[in-house]
TIRO-2110 file (N, C-alpha, C; in Angstrom, 1 decimal):
// TIRO-2110
-1.1, 89.0, -75.7, N, 1, A
-0.2, 87.9, -75.4, CA, 1, A
0.7, 87.7, -76.5, C, 1, A
1.7, 86.8, -76.3, N, 2, A
2.7, 86.5, -77.3, CA, 2, A
3.1, 85.0, -77.2, C, 2, A
3.3, 84.5, -78.4, N, 3, A
3.9, 83.1, -78.4, CA, 3, A
5.4, 83.3, -78.8, C, 3, A
6.2, 82.5, -78.2, N, 4, A
7.7, 82.6, -78.3, CA, 4, A
8.2, 81.2, -78.7, C, 4, A
9.0, 81.2, -79.7, N, 5, A
9.6, 79.9, -80.2, CA, 5, A
11.1, 80.1, -80.3, C, 5, A
11.8, 79.2, -79.5, N, 6, A
13.3, 79.2, -79.5, CA, 6, A
13.8, 78.2, -80.6, C, 6, A
14.9, 78.6, -81.2, N, 7, A
15.6, 77.7, -82.1, CA, 7, A
17.1, 77.9, -81.9, C, 7, A
17.9, 77.0, -82.5, N, 8, A
19.3, 77.2, -82.5, CA, 8, A
20.1, 76.3, -81.5, C, 8, A
19.4, 75.6, -80.6, N, 9, A
20.0, 74.7, -79.7, CA, 9, A
20.6, 73.5, -80.4, C, 9, A
21.5, 72.8, -79.7, N, 10, A
22.1, 71.7, -80.3, CA, 10, A
23.2, 71.2, -79.4, C, 10, A
24.0, 70.3, -80.0, N, 11, A
25.2, 69.7, -79.3, CA, 11, A
26.5, 70.3, -79.9, C, 11, A
27.3, 70.8, -79.0, N, 12, A
28.6, 71.4, -79.3, CA, 12, A
29.6, 71.0, -78.4, C, 12, A
30.9, 71.1, -78.8, N, 13, A
32.0, 70.8, -77.9, CA, 13, A
32.4, 72.0, -77.1, C, 13, A
33.1, 71.8, -76.0, N, 14, A
33.6, 72.9, -75.3, CA, 14, A
34.4, 73.9, -76.2, C, 14, A
34.3, 75.2, -75.9, N, 15, A
34.9, 76.1, -76.7, CA, 15, A
34.2, 76.5, -78.0, C, 15, A
33.1, 75.8, -78.3, N, 16, A
32.3, 76.1, -79.5, CA, 16, A
31.3, 77.2, -79.2, C, 16, A
30.6, 77.5, -80.3, N, 17, A
29.6, 78.6, -80.2, CA, 17, A
28.2, 78.1, -80.7, C, 17, A
27.2, 78.7, -80.2, N, 18, A
25.8, 78.6, -80.7, CA, 18, A
25.2, 79.9, -80.7, C, 18, A
24.2, 80.1, -81.5, N, 19, A
23.4, 81.3, -81.5, CA, 19, A
21.9, 80.9, -81.4, C, 19, A
21.3, 81.2, -80.3, N, 20, A
19.9, 80.9, -80.1, CA, 20, A
19.1, 82.1, -80.6, C, 20, A
17.9, 81.8, -81.1, N, 21, A
17.0, 82.8, -81.6, CA, 21, A
15.6, 82.6, -81.0, C, 21, A
14.9, 83.6, -80.7, N, 22, A
13.6, 83.6, -80.2, CA, 22, A
12.7, 84.4, -81.1, C, 22, A
11.7, 83.8, -81.7, N, 23, A
10.8, 84.4, -82.6, CA, 23, A
9.5, 84.7, -81.9, C, 23, A
9.0, 85.9, -81.9, N, 24, A
7.8, 86.3, -81.3, CA, 24, A
6.7, 86.4, -82.3, C, 24, A
5.5, 86.1, -81.8, N, 25, A
4.3, 86.1, -82.7, CA, 25, A
3.7, 87.5, -82.9, C, 25, A
4.2, 88.5, -82.2, N, 26, A
3.7, 89.8, -82.3, CA, 26, A
4.9, 90.8, -82.1, C, 26, A
4.6, 92.1, -82.3, N, 27, A
5.7, 93.1, -82.1, CA, 27, A
6.3, 93.0, -80.7, C, 27, A
7.6, 93.1, -80.6, N, 28, A
8.2, 93.1, -79.3, CA, 28, A
8.7, 94.5, -79.0, C, 28, A
8.5, 95.5, -79.9, N, 29, A
9.0, 96.8, -79.6, CA, 29, A
8.6, 97.4, -78.3, C, 29, A
7.4, 97.1, -77.9, N, 30, A
6.8, 97.7, -76.7, CA, 30, A
7.1, 96.8, -75.5, C, 30, A
7.7, 95.7, -75.6, N, 31, A
8.0, 94.8, -74.5, CA, 31, A
9.3, 95.3, -73.8, C, 31, A
9.1, 95.8, -72.6, N, 32, A
10.3, 96.4, -72.0, CA, 32, A
11.4, 95.4, -71.7, C, 32, A
11.1, 94.3, -71.2, N, 33, A
12.2, 93.4, -70.8, CA, 33, A
12.0, 92.0, -71.4, C, 33, A
13.0, 91.6, -72.1, N, 34, A
13.0, 90.2, -72.6, CA, 34, A
14.3, 89.5, -72.1, C, 34, A
14.2, 88.3, -71.9, N, 35, A
15.3, 87.6, -71.3, CA, 35, A
15.5, 86.2, -71.7, C, 35, A
16.7, 85.6, -71.4, N, 36, A
16.9, 84.2, -71.6, CA, 36, A
17.2, 83.6, -70.2, C, 36, A
16.5, 82.6, -69.9, N, 37, A
16.7, 81.8, -68.7, CA, 37, A
17.2, 80.4, -69.2, C, 37, A
17.8, 79.7, -68.2, N, 38, A
18.1, 78.3, -68.5, CA, 38, A
17.9, 77.5, -67.2, C, 38, A
17.7, 76.2, -67.5, N, 39, A
17.6, 75.2, -66.4, CA, 39, A
18.3, 74.0, -66.7, C, 39, A
19.3, 73.7, -65.9, N, 40, A
20.1, 72.5, -66.0, CA, 40, A
19.5, 71.4, -65.1, C, 40, A
19.7, 70.1, -65.4, N, 41, A
19.1, 69.1, -64.6, CA, 41, A
19.5, 69.2, -63.1, C, 41, A
18.5, 69.1, -62.3, N, 42, A
18.8, 69.2, -60.8, CA, 42, A
19.0, 70.6, -60.3, C, 42, A
18.9, 71.6, -61.1, N, 43, A
19.2, 73.0, -60.7, CA, 43, A
18.0, 73.8, -60.9, C, 43, A
18.0, 75.0, -60.2, N, 44, A
16.9, 75.9, -60.3, CA, 44, A
17.0, 76.7, -61.7, C, 44, A
15.9, 77.1, -62.2, N, 45, A
16.0, 77.9, -63.4, CA, 45, A
16.6, 79.3, -63.0, C, 45, A
17.6, 79.7, -63.9, N, 46, A
18.3, 80.9, -63.6, CA, 46, A
18.3, 81.9, -64.8, C, 46, A
18.4, 83.1, -64.4, N, 47, A
18.5, 84.2, -65.5, CA, 47, A
19.9, 84.1, -66.1, C, 47, A
19.9, 84.1, -67.4, N, 48, A
21.2, 84.1, -68.1, CA, 48, A
21.5, 85.5, -68.6, C, 48, A
20.6, 86.1, -69.2, N, 49, A
20.7, 87.5, -69.7, CA, 49, A
19.4, 88.1, -69.9, C, 49, A
19.4, 89.5, -69.8, N, 50, A
18.1, 90.2, -70.1, CA, 50, A
18.5, 91.5, -70.8, C, 50, A
17.5, 91.9, -71.6, N, 51, A
17.6, 93.2, -72.4, CA, 51, A
16.4, 94.0, -72.3, C, 51, A
16.5, 95.3, -72.2, N, 52, A
15.3, 96.1, -72.1, CA, 52, A
15.1, 96.7, -73.5, C, 52, A
14.0, 97.4, -73.7, N, 53, A
13.6, 98.1, -74.9, CA, 53, A
14.6, 99.2, -75.3, C, 53, A
15.3, 99.7, -74.2, N, 54, A
16.2, 100.8, -74.5, CA, 54, A
17.6, 100.3, -74.7, C, 54, A
17.8, 99.0, -74.6, N, 55, A
19.1, 98.4, -74.9, CA, 55, A
20.0, 98.0, -73.8, C, 55, A
19.5, 98.3, -72.6, N, 56, A
20.3, 97.9, -71.4, CA, 56, A
20.3, 96.4, -71.3, C, 56, A
21.4, 95.9, -70.9, N, 57, A
21.6, 94.4, -70.7, CA, 57, A
22.1, 94.1, -69.4, C, 57, A
21.8, 92.8, -69.0, N, 58, A
22.3, 92.3, -67.8, CA, 58, A
22.6, 90.8, -68.0, C, 58, A
23.7, 90.4, -67.4, N, 59, A
24.2, 89.0, -67.6, CA, 59, A
24.5, 88.3, -66.2, C, 59, A
24.3, 87.1, -66.2, N, 60, A
24.8, 86.3, -65.1, CA, 60, A
26.3, 86.3, -65.1, C, 60, A
26.9, 86.4, -63.9, N, 61, A
28.3, 86.4, -63.8, CA, 61, A
29.0, 85.3, -64.6, C, 61, A
28.4, 84.1, -64.6, N, 62, A
29.0, 83.0, -65.2, CA, 62, A
29.1, 83.0, -66.7, C, 62, A
28.3, 84.0, -67.3, N, 63, A
28.4, 84.1, -68.8, CA, 63, A
28.9, 85.4, -69.3, C, 63, A
29.2, 86.3, -68.4, N, 64, A
29.8, 87.6, -68.8, CA, 64, A
31.0, 87.4, -69.6, C, 64, A
31.1, 88.1, -70.7, N, 65, A
32.3, 88.0, -71.6, CA, 65, A
32.2, 86.9, -72.6, C, 65, A
31.2, 86.0, -72.4, N, 66, A
31.1, 84.9, -73.4, CA, 66, A
29.7, 84.9, -74.1, C, 66, A
28.7, 85.4, -73.5, N, 67, A
27.4, 85.5, -74.1, CA, 67, A
27.0, 86.9, -74.4, C, 67, A
26.2, 87.1, -75.4, N, 68, A
25.7, 88.4, -75.8, CA, 68, A
24.3, 88.3, -76.2, C, 68, A
23.4, 89.1, -75.5, N, 69, A
22.0, 89.2, -75.8, CA, 69, A
21.7, 90.3, -76.7, C, 69, A
20.8, 90.2, -77.6, N, 70, A
20.4, 91.2, -78.6, CA, 70, A
18.9, 91.1, -78.9, C, 70, A
18.3, 92.1, -79.5, N, 71, A
17.0, 92.0, -79.9, CA, 71, A
16.8, 92.8, -81.2, C, 71, A
16.0, 92.4, -82.1, N, 72, A
15.7, 93.1, -83.3, CA, 72, A
14.2, 93.3, -83.4, C, 72, A
13.9, 94.6, -83.0, N, 73, A
12.4, 94.9, -82.9, CA, 73, A
11.8, 95.0, -84.3, C, 73, A
12.5, 95.1, -85.4, N, 74, A
11.9, 95.1, -86.7, CA, 74, A
11.6, 93.7, -87.2, C, 74, A
12.2, 92.7, -86.6, N, 75, A
11.9, 91.3, -87.0, CA, 75, A
11.3, 90.5, -85.9, C, 75, A
11.0, 91.2, -84.8, N, 76, A
10.4, 90.6, -83.6, CA, 76, A
11.2, 89.3, -83.1, C, 76, A
12.4, 89.5, -83.0, N, 77, A
13.3, 88.4, -82.6, CA, 77, A
14.2, 88.9, -81.5, C, 77, A
14.7, 87.9, -80.7, N, 78, A
15.7, 88.1, -79.7, CA, 78, A
16.7, 87.0, -79.9, C, 78, A
18.0, 87.3, -79.6, N, 79, A
19.0, 86.3, -79.8, CA, 79, A
19.9, 86.2, -78.6, C, 79, A
20.6, 85.1, -78.5, N, 80, A
21.6, 84.9, -77.5, CA, 80, A
22.8, 84.3, -78.2, C, 80, A
23.9, 85.0, -78.4, N, 81, A
25.1, 84.5, -79.0, CA, 81, A
25.9, 83.9, -77.8, C, 81, A
26.3, 82.7, -78.0, N, 82, A
27.0, 82.0, -76.9, CA, 82, A
28.3, 81.5, -77.5, C, 82, A
29.4, 82.1, -76.9, N, 83, A
30.7, 81.7, -77.4, CA, 83, A
31.5, 81.0, -76.2, C, 83, A
32.6, 80.4, -76.6, N, 84, A
33.4, 79.7, -75.6, CA, 84, A
32.6, 78.9, -74.7, C, 84, A
31.7, 78.0, -75.2, N, 85, A
30.8, 77.3, -74.4, CA, 85, A
31.5, 76.3, -73.5, C, 85, A
31.0, 76.1, -72.3, N, 86, A
31.5, 75.2, -71.3, CA, 86, A
30.5, 74.2, -71.0, C, 86, A
30.9, 73.1, -70.4, N, 87, A
30.0, 72.0, -70.0, CA, 87, A
28.9, 72.5, -69.1, C, 87, A
29.3, 73.5, -68.2, N, 88, A
28.4, 74.0, -67.3, CA, 88, A
27.2, 74.8, -67.9, C, 88, A
27.3, 75.1, -69.2, N, 89, A
26.3, 75.8, -69.9, CA, 89, A
25.2, 74.8, -70.4, C, 89, A
25.4, 73.6, -70.3, N, 90, A
24.4, 72.6, -70.7, CA, 90, A
23.1, 72.8, -69.9, C, 90, A
22.0, 73.0, -70.6, N, 91, A
20.7, 73.3, -70.0, CA, 91, A
19.7, 73.5, -71.1, C, 91, A
18.4, 73.5, -70.7, N, 92, A
17.4, 74.0, -71.6, CA, 92, A
17.3, 75.5, -71.5, C, 92, A
17.3, 76.2, -72.6, N, 93, A
17.3, 77.6, -72.6, CA, 93, A
15.9, 78.1, -73.0, C, 93, A
15.4, 79.1, -72.3, N, 94, A
14.0, 79.6, -72.5, CA, 94, A
14.1, 81.1, -72.8, C, 94, A
13.3, 81.4, -73.8, N, 95, A
13.0, 82.8, -74.1, CA, 95, A
11.8, 83.3, -73.2, C, 95, A
12.0, 84.5, -72.7, N, 96, A
10.9, 85.0, -71.8, CA, 96, A
10.6, 86.5, -72.1, C, 96, A
9.4, 86.8, -72.2, N, 97, A
9.0, 88.2, -72.5, CA, 97, A
8.1, 88.7, -71.3, C, 97, A
8.4, 89.8, -70.7, N, 98, A
7.6, 90.4, -69.7, CA, 98, A
6.7, 91.4, -70.3, C, 98, A
5.4, 91.0, -70.2, N, 99, A
4.3, 91.9, -70.6, CA, 99, A
3.4, 92.1, -69.4, C, 99, A
3.6, 93.2, -68.8, N, 100, A
2.9, 93.5, -67.5, CA, 100, A
1.4, 93.1, -67.6, C, 100, A
1.0, 92.3, -66.6, N, 101, A
1.7, 91.8, -65.4, CA, 101, A
2.2, 90.4, -65.5, C, 101, A
2.3, 89.9, -66.7, N, 102, A
2.7, 88.5, -66.9, CA, 102, A
4.0, 88.3, -67.6, C, 102, A
4.6, 87.1, -67.4, N, 103, A
5.7, 86.7, -68.1, CA, 103, A
5.3, 85.5, -69.0, C, 103, A
5.8, 85.6, -70.3, N, 104, A
5.5, 84.6, -71.3, CA, 104, A
6.7, 83.8, -71.6, C, 104, A
6.6, 82.5, -71.7, N, 105, A
7.7, 81.6, -71.9, CA, 105, A
7.6, 80.9, -73.2, C, 105, A
8.8, 80.6, -73.8, N, 106, A
8.8, 79.7, -74.9, CA, 106, A
8.9, 78.3, -74.4, C, 106, A
9.0, 77.4, -75.4, N, 107, A
9.0, 76.0, -75.0, CA, 107, A
10.4, 75.5, -74.6, C, 107, A
11.4, 76.2, -74.9, N, 108, A
12.7, 75.9, -74.6, CA, 108, A
13.5, 75.2, -75.7, C, 108, A
14.8, 75.3, -75.7, N, 109, A
15.6, 74.6, -76.6, CA, 109, A
16.8, 74.1, -75.9, C, 109, A
17.2, 72.8, -76.2, N, 110, A
18.3, 72.2, -75.5, CA, 110, A
19.6, 72.6, -76.0, C, 110, A
20.5, 72.9, -75.1, N, 111, A
21.9, 73.1, -75.4, CA, 111, A
22.7, 72.1, -74.6, C, 111, A
23.5, 71.4, -75.3, N, 112, A
24.4, 70.4, -74.7, CA, 112, A
25.8, 70.6, -75.1, C, 112, A
26.7, 70.8, -74.1, N, 113, A
28.1, 71.1, -74.4, CA, 113, A
28.9, 69.9, -73.9, C, 113, A
29.6, 69.2, -74.8, N, 114, A
30.4, 68.1, -74.4, CA, 114, A
31.8, 68.4, -74.4, C, 114, A
32.6, 67.6, -73.6, N, 115, A
34.0, 67.8, -73.5, CA, 115, A
34.8, 66.7, -74.2, C, 115, A
END
């Protein structure tokens, strides 16, 4: 199993940037898929971005060109660089690791974008 801790959330204005980080309690080198999800008030939890062990990435259409997901297998961390933030990005962001057959979730970090 793995414990995941997200950091880096906070309050920013539209157009600003934040970098979220997810620290894992064990090696992530063998974890095929890691991802960032978010959940805004009154909305379903949605996939923001995902990255495989081989470096393939996937993004929600709403964040393409603004967000960038990365992972550092030597430090057992995953990051989400968020640029040009919009009010619609306001949500709790979760780090997720898929370790077959289970998904492991962090506690979440709040991102609030104000206009």
